[in-house]
C-alpha positions in Angstrom: 30.2 -168.2 31.8 29.3 -164.8 33.2 26.4 -164.6 35.6 24.7 -161.2 35.9 23.3 -160.5 39.4 20.9 -157.7 38.3 17.9 -159.4 40.1 19.9 -159.4 43.3 20.8 -155.8 43.0 17.1 -154.9 42.3 16.0 -156.9 45.3 18.5 -155.2 47.6 17.4 -151.8 46.5 13.7 -152.7 46.8 14.4 -153.9 50.4 16.4 -150.7 51.3 13.8 -148.4 49.8 10.8 -150.5 50.8 9.2 -150.2 47.4 8.9 -152.1 44.0 11.5 -151.2 41.4 10.5 -151.6 37.7 13.0 -152.2 34.9 11.5 -149.2 33.1 12.5 -147.0 36.1 16.1 -148.3 35.9 16.1 -147.7 32.1 14.9 -144.1 32.5 17.5 -143.4 35.2 20.4 -144.9 33.3 19.5 -144.3 29.7 19.7 -148.0 29.0 17.1 -149.8 26.9 14.6 -151.8 28.9 15.1 -154.8 26.7 18.8 -154.8 27.5 17.9 -154.8 31.2 15.4 -157.6 30.7 18.0 -159.8 28.9 20.4 -159.2 31.8 17.8 -160.1 34.4 16.3 -163.1 32.6 18.7 -164.7 30.2 21.8 -166.7 30.8 24.8 -165.7 28.7 23.6 -162.2 27.7 26.1 -160.2 25.7 26.7 -156.8 27.4 29.0 -153.9 26.7 31.1 -152.4 29.4 29.3 -149.1 29.3 26.1 -150.9 30.3 27.8 -152.4 33.3 29.3 -149.1 34.2 25.9 -147.4 34.2 24.4 -150.1 36.3 27.2 -150.0 38.9 26.7 -146.2 39.1 22.9 -146.6 39.5 23.1 -149.3 42.2 26.2 -147.8 43.8 28.0 -151.1 43.6 31.2 -152.7 42.5 31.5 -154.7 39.3 31.8 -158.0 41.2 28.5 -157.2 42.9 26.9 -157.2 39.5 28.8 -159.9 37.5 30.3 -163.2 38.6 32.4 -165.7 36.6 31.0 -169.2 36.9 33.1 -172.0 35.4 31.2 -174.1 32.9 33.1 -177.3 33.8 36.3 -179.2 33.0 36.7 -177.4 29.7 37.4 -174.2 31.6 40.3 -176.0 33.4 42.3 -177.8 30.7 45.0 -178.9 33.3 42.4 -181.0 35.2 42.1 -184.6 33.9 38.6 -185.8 33.1 
């Protein structure tokens, strides 16, 4: 499963700039739909296109691994491990 770390990036930017950051502000700056950002921030397993990730990496000035993390679901992700 992919875990999106949008909330962490928002928190880091809020801390650096010492102000609240709204999803609408990110949407306006990136051209992304606010609902897309909401899904990334609040739902597990959101389906996202690569251009969305590219725009977010550009906005936050971060690398892709700062925004997305692969989290194994369990033994099914490792068929060579006996259960």
